[in-house]
Biopython code that builds the backbone (N, CA, C, O; Angstrom):
import numpy as np
from Bio.PDB.StructureBuilder import StructureBuilder

atoms = [
    (1, "MET", "N", (-11.677, -6.413, 10.634)),
    (1, "MET", "CA", (-10.431, -6.578, 11.351)),
    (1, "MET", "C", (-10.424, -5.580, 12.511)),
    (1, "MET", "O", (-10.824, -4.428, 12.351)),
    (2, "ALA", "N", (-9.972, -6.028, 13.661)),
    (2, "ALA", "CA", (-9.890, -5.150, 14.827)),
    (2, "ALA", "C", (-8.795, -4.110, 14.626)),
    (2, "ALA", "O", (-7.858, -4.320, 13.856)),
    (3, "VAL", "N", (-8.923, -2.997, 15.322)),
    (3, "VAL", "CA", (-7.958, -1.902, 15.160)),
    (3, "VAL", "C", (-6.538, -2.369, 15.447)),
    (3, "VAL", "O", (-5.619, -2.025, 14.703)),
    (4, "GLY", "N", (-6.339, -3.142, 16.505)),
    (4, "GLY", "CA", (-4.996, -3.635, 16.835)),
    (4, "GLY", "C", (-4.425, -4.515, 15.744)),
    (4, "GLY", "O", (-3.249, -4.406, 15.395)),
    (5, "GLU", "N", (-5.270, -5.395, 15.201)),
    (5, "GLU", "CA", (-4.829, -6.255, 14.105)),
    (5, "GLU", "C", (-4.532, -5.427, 12.864)),
    (5, "GLU", "O", (-3.573, -5.700, 12.141)),
    (6, "ASN", "N", (-5.346, -4.428, 12.623)),
    (6, "ASN", "CA", (-5.153, -3.563, 11.465)),
    (6, "ASN", "C", (-3.851, -2.781, 11.593)),
    (6, "ASN", "O", (-3.128, -2.606, 10.612)),
    (7, "ALA", "N", (-3.555, -2.316, 12.793)),
    (7, "ALA", "CA", (-2.302, -1.592, 13.016)),
    (7, "ALA", "C", (-1.116, -2.513, 12.780)),
    (7, "ALA", "O", (-0.122, -2.100, 12.183)),
    (8, "GLN", "N", (-1.208, -3.766, 13.245)),
    (8, "GLN", "CA", (-0.126, -4.726, 13.020)),
    (8, "GLN", "C", (0.018, -5.032, 11.532)),
    (8, "GLN", "O", (1.133, -5.121, 11.017)),
    (9, "ALA", "N", (-1.104, -5.192, 10.848)),
    (9, "ALA", "CA", (-1.062, -5.453, 9.410)),
    (9, "ALA", "C", (-0.421, -4.284, 8.675)),
    (9, "ALA", "O", (0.360, -4.480, 7.744)),
    (10, "THR", "N", (-0.752, -3.076, 9.091)),
    (10, "THR", "CA", (-0.175, -1.887, 8.458)),
    (10, "THR", "C", (1.338, -1.872, 8.627)),
    (10, "THR", "O", (2.066, -1.575, 7.680)),
    (11, "LEU", "N", (1.811, -2.190, 9.821)),
    (11, "LEU", "CA", (3.263, -2.236, 10.051)),
    (11, "LEU", "C", (3.924, -3.296, 9.177)),
    (11, "LEU", "O", (4.982, -3.056, 8.595)),
    (12, "ALA", "N", (3.299, -4.466, 9.087)),
    (12, "ALA", "CA", (3.853, -5.532, 8.255)),
    (12, "ALA", "C", (3.870, -5.123, 6.782)),
    (12, "ALA", "O", (4.837, -5.394, 6.070)),
    (13, "LEU", "N", (2.808, -4.476, 6.333)),
    (13, "LEU", "CA", (2.751, -4.027, 4.942)),
    (13, "LEU", "C", (3.771, -2.933, 4.665)),
    (13, "LEU", "O", (4.349, -2.885, 3.579)),
    (14, "GLU", "N", (4.000, -2.053, 5.636)),
    (14, "GLU", "CA", (5.035, -1.017, 5.477)),
    (14, "GLU", "C", (6.399, -1.673, 5.251)),
    (14, "GLU", "O", (7.172, -1.234, 4.400)),
    (15, "ARG", "N", (6.686, -2.720, 6.014)),
    (15, "ARG", "CA", (7.962, -3.433, 5.836)),
    (15, "ARG", "C", (8.011, -4.112, 4.473)),
    (15, "ARG", "O", (9.035, -4.086, 3.790)),
    (16, "LEU", "N", (6.892, -4.720, 4.086)),
    (16, "LEU", "CA", (6.848, -5.424, 2.807)),
    (16, "LEU", "C", (7.110, -4.483, 1.636)),
    (16, "LEU", "O", (7.885, -4.816, 0.740)),
    (17, "VAL", "N", (6.481, -3.321, 1.632)),
    (17, "VAL", "CA", (6.674, -2.418, 0.493)),
    (17, "VAL", "C", (8.076, -1.813, 0.477)),
    (17, "VAL", "O", (8.555, -1.383, -0.572)),
    (18, "LEU", "N", (8.733, -1.779, 1.631)),
    (18, "LEU", "CA", (10.141, -1.359, 1.626)),
    (18, "LEU", "C", (11.004, -2.392, 0.914)),
    (18, "LEU", "O", (11.944, -2.045, 0.199)),
    (19, "LEU", "N", (10.675, -3.667, 1.119)),
    (19, "LEU", "CA", (11.430, -4.752, 0.493)),
    (19, "LEU", "C", (11.011, -4.995, -0.951)),
    (19, "LEU", "O", (11.822, -5.420, -1.774)),
    (20, "GLN", "N", (9.746, -4.725, -1.256)),
    (20, "GLN", "CA", (9.198, -4.977, -2.590)),
    (20, "GLN", "C", (8.437, -3.749, -3.087)),
    (20, "GLN", "O", (7.208, -3.766, -3.148)),
    (21, "PRO", "N", (9.150, -2.697, -3.438)),
    (21, "PRO", "CA", (8.474, -1.454, -3.821)),
    (21, "PRO", "C", (7.623, -1.563, -5.085)),
    (21, "PRO", "O", (6.791, -0.690, -5.332)),
    (22, "ASP", "N", (7.805, -2.603, -5.886)),
    (22, "ASP", "CA", (7.005, -2.779, -7.100)),
    (22, "ASP", "C", (5.796, -3.688, -6.880)),
    (22, "ASP", "O", (5.130, -4.072, -7.842)),
    (23, "ASN", "N", (5.508, -4.031, -5.634)),
    (23, "ASN", "CA", (4.394, -4.917, -5.306)),
    (23, "ASN", "C", (3.113, -4.092, -5.176)),
    (23, "ASN", "O", (2.774, -3.611, -4.095)),
    (24, "ALA", "N", (2.413, -3.939, -6.293)),
    (24, "ALA", "CA", (1.206, -3.101, -6.318)),
    (24, "ALA", "C", (0.137, -3.624, -5.364)),
    (24, "ALA", "O", (-0.580, -2.834, -4.749)),
    (25, "GLY", "N", (0.022, -4.936, -5.235)),
    (25, "GLY", "CA", (-0.963, -5.514, -4.334)),
    (25, "GLY", "C", (-0.707, -5.156, -2.881)),
    (25, "GLY", "O", (-1.639, -4.885, -2.125)),
    (26, "ALA", "N", (0.559, -5.157, -2.498)),
    (26, "ALA", "CA", (0.911, -4.786, -1.123)),
    (26, "ALA", "C", (0.615, -3.311, -0.877)),
    (26, "ALA", "O", (0.130, -2.941, 0.193)),
    (27, "TRP", "N", (0.904, -2.473, -1.861)),
    (27, "TRP", "CA", (0.591, -1.043, -1.721)),
    (27, "TRP", "C", (-0.916, -0.838, -1.582)),
    (27, "TRP", "O", (-1.362, -0.014, -0.784)),
    (28, "LEU", "N", (-1.700, -1.589, -2.361)),
    (28, "LEU", "CA", (-3.154, -1.464, -2.278)),
    (28, "LEU", "C", (-3.661, -1.925, -0.909)),
    (28, "LEU", "O", (-4.515, -1.275, -0.307)),
    (29, "ASP", "N", (-3.133, -3.043, -0.426)),
    (29, "ASP", "CA", (-3.515, -3.515, 0.907)),
    (29, "ASP", "C", (-3.152, -2.489, 1.969)),
    (29, "ASP", "O", (-3.908, -2.276, 2.916)),
    (30, "LEU", "N", (-1.998, -1.855, 1.814)),
    (30, "LEU", "CA", (-1.580, -0.824, 2.766)),
    (30, "LEU", "C", (-2.542, 0.363, 2.719)),
    (30, "LEU", "O", (-2.879, 0.933, 3.758)),
    (31, "ALA", "N", (-2.977, 0.731, 1.532)),
    (31, "ALA", "CA", (-3.933, 1.838, 1.404)),
    (31, "ALA", "C", (-5.240, 1.515, 2.122)),
    (31, "ALA", "O", (-5.779, 2.355, 2.842)),
    (32, "VAL", "N", (-5.745, 0.309, 1.928)),
    (32, "VAL", "CA", (-6.999, -0.096, 2.571)),
    (32, "VAL", "C", (-6.835, -0.124, 4.087)),
    (32, "VAL", "O", (-7.681, 0.400, 4.813)),
    (33, "ALA", "N", (-5.762, -0.726, 4.564)),
    (33, "ALA", "CA", (-5.529, -0.799, 6.010)),
    (33, "ALA", "C", (-5.385, 0.598, 6.607)),
    (33, "ALA", "O", (-5.891, 0.867, 7.697)),
    (34, "SER", "N", (-4.703, 1.473, 5.901)),
    (34, "SER", "CA", (-4.524, 2.845, 6.387)),
    (34, "SER", "C", (-5.859, 3.573, 6.470)),
    (34, "SER", "O", (-6.122, 4.294, 7.432)),
    (35, "LEU", "N", (-6.701, 3.382, 5.459)),
    (35, "LEU", "CA", (-8.034, 3.999, 5.491)),
    (35, "LEU", "C", (-8.855, 3.487, 6.666)),
    (35, "LEU", "O", (-9.561, 4.253, 7.321)),
    (36, "GLN", "N", (-8.758, 2.200, 6.925)),
    (36, "GLN", "CA", (-9.510, 1.623, 8.040)),
    (36, "GLN", "C", (-9.045, 2.184, 9.378)),
    (36, "GLN", "O", (-9.815, 2.225, 10.337)),
    (37, "LEU", "N", (-7.793, 2.615, 9.444)),
    (37, "LEU", "CA", (-7.271, 3.237, 10.660)),
    (37, "LEU", "C", (-7.529, 4.740, 10.683)),
    (37, "LEU", "O", (-7.238, 5.407, 11.675)),
    (38, "GLY", "N", (-8.079, 5.275, 9.586)),
    (38, "GLY", "CA", (-8.355, 6.706, 9.520)),
    (38, "GLY", "C", (-7.166, 7.542, 9.091)),
    (38, "GLY", "O", (-7.187, 8.766, 9.225)),
    (39, "ASP", "N", (-6.122, 6.891, 8.574)),
    (39, "ASP", "CA", (-4.911, 7.594, 8.147)),
    (39, "ASP", "C", (-5.003, 7.870, 6.645)),
    (39, "ASP", "O", (-4.429, 7.148, 5.830)),
    (40, "ARG", "N", (-5.729, 8.916, 6.304)),
    (40, "ARG", "CA", (-5.962, 9.231, 4.890)),
    (40, "ARG", "C", (-4.686, 9.632, 4.153)),
    (40, "ARG", "O", (-4.532, 9.320, 2.972)),
    (41, "ALA", "N", (-3.786, 10.309, 4.825)),
    (41, "ALA", "CA", (-2.542, 10.733, 4.169)),
    (41, "ALA", "C", (-1.718, 9.519, 3.760)),
    (41, "ALA", "O", (-1.205, 9.472, 2.641)),
    (42, "ASN", "N", (-1.583, 8.544, 4.641)),
    (42, "ASN", "CA", (-0.822, 7.343, 4.312)),
    (42, "ASN", "C", (-1.548, 6.526, 3.248)),
    (42, "ASN", "O", (-0.912, 5.927, 2.382)),
    (43, "ALA", "N", (-2.867, 6.501, 3.312)),
    (43, "ALA", "CA", (-3.641, 5.789, 2.298)),
    (43, "ALA", "C", (-3.421, 6.414, 0.920)),
    (43, "ALA", "O", (-3.253, 5.692, -0.064)),
    (44, "GLN", "N", (-3.421, 7.726, 0.839)),
    (44, "GLN", "CA", (-3.204, 8.402, -0.443)),
    (44, "GLN", "C", (-1.795, 8.148, -0.962)),
    (44, "GLN", "O", (-1.596, 7.925, -2.156)),
    (45, "ARG", "N", (-0.826, 8.183, -0.066)),
    (45, "ARG", "CA", (0.562, 7.900, -0.462)),
    (45, "ARG", "C", (0.657, 6.485, -1.031)),
    (45, "ARG", "O", (1.307, 6.264, -2.053)),
    (46, "ALA", "N", (0.009, 5.533, -0.368)),
    (46, "ALA", "CA", (0.036, 4.153, -0.834)),
    (46, "ALA", "C", (-0.676, 4.016, -2.182)),
    (46, "ALA", "O", (-0.203, 3.291, -3.057)),
    (47, "LEU", "N", (-1.796, 4.697, -2.355)),
    (47, "LEU", "CA", (-2.502, 4.645, -3.642)),
    (47, "LEU", "C", (-1.664, 5.240, -4.768)),
    (47, "LEU", "O", (-1.696, 4.744, -5.894)),
    (48, "ASP", "N", (-0.924, 6.288, -4.474)),
    (48, "ASP", "CA", (-0.024, 6.858, -5.476)),
    (48, "ASP", "C", (1.018, 5.824, -5.895)),
    (48, "ASP", "O", (1.396, 5.751, -7.065)),
    (49, "GLN", "N", (1.477, 5.033, -4.940)),
    (49, "GLN", "CA", (2.472, 4.000, -5.235)),
    (49, "GLN", "C", (1.858, 2.834, -6.014)),
    (49, "GLN", "O", (2.540, 2.202, -6.821)),
    (50, "VAL", "N", (0.585, 2.548, -5.779)),
    (50, "VAL", "CA", (-0.092, 1.497, -6.553)),
    (50, "VAL", "C", (-0.010, 1.838, -8.029)),
    (50, "VAL", "O", (0.310, 0.985, -8.856)),
    (51, "GLU", "N", (-0.298, 3.081, -8.353)),
    (51, "GLU", "CA", (-0.251, 3.508, -9.756)),
    (51, "GLU", "C", (1.158, 3.366, -10.321)),
    (51, "GLU", "O", (1.330, 2.906, -11.450)),
    (52, "ARG", "N", (2.154, 3.752, -9.554)),
    (52, "ARG", "CA", (3.540, 3.650, -10.027)),
    (52, "ARG", "C", (3.989, 2.202, -10.177)),
    (52, "ARG", "O", (4.758, 1.879, -11.082)),
    (53, "ALA", "N", (3.512, 1.333, -9.294)),
    (53, "ALA", "CA", (3.946, -0.062, -9.287)),
    (53, "ALA", "C", (3.126, -0.950, -10.214)),
    (53, "ALA", "O", (3.473, -2.112, -10.422)),
    (54, "SER", "N", (2.052, -0.420, -10.766)),
    (54, "SER", "CA", (1.162, -1.217, -11.602)),
    (54, "SER", "C", (1.909, -1.801, -12.798)),
    (54, "SER", "O", (2.556, -1.065, -13.542)),
    (55, "PRO", "N", (1.824, -3.121, -12.988)),
    (55, "PRO", "CA", (2.506, -3.735, -14.137)),
    (55, "PRO", "C", (2.044, -3.150, -15.466)),
    (55, "PRO", "O", (2.853, -2.988, -16.380)),
    (56, "ARG", "N", (0.770, -2.834, -15.588)),
    (56, "ARG", "CA", (0.253, -2.267, -16.834)),
    (56, "ARG", "C", (0.922, -0.927, -17.117)),
    (56, "ARG", "O", (1.294, -0.642, -18.255)),
    (57, "ARG", "N", (1.073, -0.112, -16.092)),
    (57, "ARG", "CA", (1.709, 1.200, -16.263)),
    (57, "ARG", "C", (3.177, 1.030, -16.659)),
    (57, "ARG", "O", (3.669, 1.742, -17.535)),
    (58, "ARG", "N", (3.873, 0.097, -16.023)),
    (58, "ARG", "CA", (5.290, -0.129, -16.350)),
    (58, "ARG", "C", (5.438, -0.626, -17.781)),
    (58, "ARG", "O", (6.391, -0.260, -18.468)),
    (59, "ALA", "N", (4.502, -1.458, -18.236)),
    (59, "ALA", "CA", (4.574, -2.006, -19.589)),
    (59, "ALA", "C", (4.388, -0.923, -20.640)),
    (59, "ALA", "O", (4.928, -1.037, -21.740)),
    (60, "SER", "N", (3.638, 0.120, -20.326)),
    (60, "SER", "CA", (3.388, 1.173, -21.309)),
    (60, "SER", "C", (4.388, 2.317, -21.217)),
    (60, "SER", "O", (4.357, 3.235, -22.037)),
    (61, "ALA", "N", (5.271, 2.270, -20.229)),
    (61, "ALA", "CA", (6.269, 3.343, -20.074)),
    (61, "ALA", "C", (7.295, 3.245, -21.196)),
    (61, "ALA", "O", (7.621, 2.147, -21.648)),
    (62, "PRO", "N", (7.804, 4.385, -21.644)),
    (62, "PRO", "CA", (8.797, 4.354, -22.736)),
    (62, "PRO", "C", (10.107, 3.760, -22.296)),
    (62, "PRO", "O", (11.040, 3.663, -23.094)),
]
sb = StructureBuilder()
sb.init_structure("model")
sb.init_model(0)
sb.init_chain("A")
sb.init_seg("    ")
for serial, (resi, resn, name, xyz) in enumerate(atoms, 1):
    if name == "N":
        sb.init_residue(resn, " ", resi, " ")
    sb.init_atom(name, np.array(xyz, "f"), 0.0, 1.0, " ", f" {name:<3s}", serial, name[0])
structure = sb.get_structure()
């Protein structure tokens, strides 16, 4: 994906996770797109959210 397209995808994914904070797939896509742009801090933040949003993790929570 070209940098411009990746930046647009990142913006769209940022909006999506605001609307659907439990969407682990969107958080993972955001992490990948952020890494491709060289934004490691945002990628790590998104990966942290993947873990929180994971259905398996929610199912095992008390």
